[in-house]
C-alpha positions in Angstrom: 5.0 6.9 -14.9 3.1 5.5 -11.9 4.8 3.3 -9.3 4.7 -0.3 -10.5 3.1 -1.7 -7.4 -0.1 0.2 -8.1 -1.0 -1.5 -11.3 -3.5 -4.1 -10.0 -6.3 -4.3 -7.5 -6.8 -6.7 -4.6 -9.8 -6.6 -2.4 -10.5 -8.7 0.8 -13.8 -8.9 2.5 -14.7 -10.6 5.8 -18.4 -11.1 6.4 -20.3 -13.5 8.7 -17.3 -15.7 9.4 -16.2 -16.0 5.8 -13.1 -14.2 4.3 -12.8 -13.8 0.5 -9.9 -12.2 -1.4 -10.4 -11.1 -5.0 -7.9 -9.9 -7.6 -8.0 -8.8 -11.2 -5.8 -10.5 -13.8 -4.2 -7.6 -15.7 -0.4 -7.4 -16.0 0.9 -4.1 -17.3 4.3 -2.7 -18.1 4.1 1.0 -18.3 1.0 1.8 -20.3 1.0 -1.6 -22.1 -1.2 -4.5 -21.1 0.9 -7.7 -21.3 -1.5 -10.2 -19.9 -5.2 -10.4 -19.0 -5.6 -13.5 -16.8 -2.7 -13.5 -14.3 -3.2 -14.9 -10.8 -2.1 -12.6 -8.1 -3.4 -14.8 -5.2 -1.6 -17.6 -3.5 -2.7 -20.1 -0.9 -0.2 -20.4 1.9 0.0 -22.2 5.3 -1.3 -25.5 4.0 -4.1 -23.7 2.1 -5.5 -21.9 5.2 -4.1 -18.5 4.3 -4.9 -16.5 1.1 -2.3 -13.9 0.1 -2.7 -11.3 -2.6 -0.1 -8.8 -3.9 0.0 -5.5 -5.8 3.4 -4.8 -7.2 6.4 -6.3 -8.9 5.8 -10.0 -9.5 9.3 -11.1 -8.7 9.2 -9.0 -5.4 5.8 -10.4 -4.6 7.0 -14.0 -5.1 9.9 -13.4 -2.8 7.5 -12.0 -0.2 5.2 -15.0 -0.5 8.1 -17.3 0.1 9.3 -15.4 3.1 5.8 -15.1 4.5 5.3 -18.9 4.1 8.5 -19.4 6.1 7.2 -17.0 8.8 3.9 -18.9 9.0 5.8 -22.2 9.6 8.1 -20.5 12.1 5.2 -19.2 14.1 2.9 -22.3 13.9 0.4 -20.8 11.5 -0.2 -17.6 13.5 -1.2 -15.1 10.8 -0.7 -12.0 13.0 2.7 -13.0 14.4 4.0 -14.1 10.9 2.7 -10.8 9.4 4.4 -8.6 12.1 7.7 -10.5 11.7 7.6 -10.3 7.9 6.9 -6.5 8.1 9.7 -6.0 10.6 12.1 -8.0 8.4 10.8 -6.2 5.2 11.5 -2.8 6.7 14.9 -3.5 8.2 16.6 -5.9 5.8 18.8 -4.1 3.3 17.6 -6.1 0.3 14.0 -6.5 1.2 13.4 -2.8 1.9 13.7 -2.1 -1.8 10.9 -4.4 -2.8 8.0 -2.7 -4.5 4.9 -4.5 -3.4 2.1 -4.5 -0.9 0.3 -7.6 0.4 -3.1 -8.5 1.8 -3.0 -11.7 3.8 -6.1 -13.4 5.2 -7.4 -16.4 7.0 -11.0 -17.2 8.2 -10.6 -14.9 11.2 -8.2 -12.1 10.1 -7.5 -9.8 7.2 -4.2 -7.8 7.2 -2.4 -5.4 5.0 1.4 -5.6 5.0 3.8 -3.1 3.5 7.5 -2.5 3.3 7.3 0.6 5.5 6.3 -1.7 8.4 2.6 -1.4 8.4 0.5 -4.3 9.5 -3.1 -3.1 9.4 -6.3 -4.9 10.4 -9.4 -3.0 9.1 -12.2 -2.1 11.5 -14.8 -3.3 9.1 -13.2 -6.4 7.6 -12.6 -4.8 4.2 -9.2 -4.0 2.6 -8.2 -3.1 -0.9 -4.8 -2.2 -2.4 -3.4 -1.2 -5.8 -4.4 1.3 -8.4 -8.1 0.4 -8.2 -7.9 0.0 -4.4 -9.9 3.1 -3.5 -12.7 2.3 -5.9 -12.8 -1.3 -4.8 -12.8 -0.3 -1.1 -15.7 2.1 -1.6 -17.7 -0.4 -3.6 -17.1 -3.2 -1.1 -18.2 -0.9 1.8 -21.3 0.1 0.0 -22.2 -3.5 -0.9 -21.5 -4.6 2.7 -23.8 -2.0 4.1 -26.6 -2.1 1.5 -26.9 -5.7 0.2 -27.1 -9.2 1.5 -24.4 -10.5 -0.8 -21.9 -13.0 0.7 -18.2 -12.1 1.2 -17.0 -13.7 -2.1 -19.8 -11.9 -4.1 -18.9 -8.6 -2.5 -15.2 -9.0 -3.3 -16.0 -10.0 -6.9 -18.4 -7.2 -7.5 -16.1 -4.6 -5.9 -13.4 -5.6 -8.3 -15.8 -5.5 -11.2 -16.8 -2.0 -10.3 -13.1 -0.9 -9.9 -12.3 -2.4 -13.3 -14.9 0.0 -14.8 -13.0 3.0 -13.3 -9.3 2.1 -13.1 -7.2 1.7 -16.3 -4.9 -0.8 -14.5 -7.6 -3.1 -13.3 -9.5 -5.5 -15.6 -12.6 -7.7 -15.2 -10.8 -11.1 -15.3 -11.4 -11.6 -11.6 -10.2 -14.5 -9.4 -11.7 -15.0 -5.9 -10.3 -17.3 -3.2 -12.1 -18.0 0.1 -10.0 -18.6 3.1 -10.7 -22.0 4.8 
């Protein structure tokens, strides 16, 4: 069986000063689809930050809560909050067993966070995680380079294309734009 944190797809795109994060809605348990329209995105930091997760729902909700606290602690600084959460995630005995990855974004920044301590800002403003992450990343990069689509449209279309390839990604797509 595949690792549970891979059974979804999240894609973030930053273009022309706009950041959009898209997710599919499929929830699986093993090889069974349990739900089609789940929301894997949350607005944090007074609505300024969009966070998306791939992984265990309970683990992701715990991480959202902790990330929200870090945002408050560091006066809304996305980068500082992300570094501190990644550090805590890696070193805390209970947190280090969480099976999830996160993309967090505001208007200026897109970051990937993981339990092994990574805080990664992409060179091109595009990130994707989860089982369909590679397909969504490739699609978003091609759309960015060869179309005039806006960030939200690129993120949505990248997820739609990934859903056509990845068994654990569906076409019930939600998109949030960071404000």
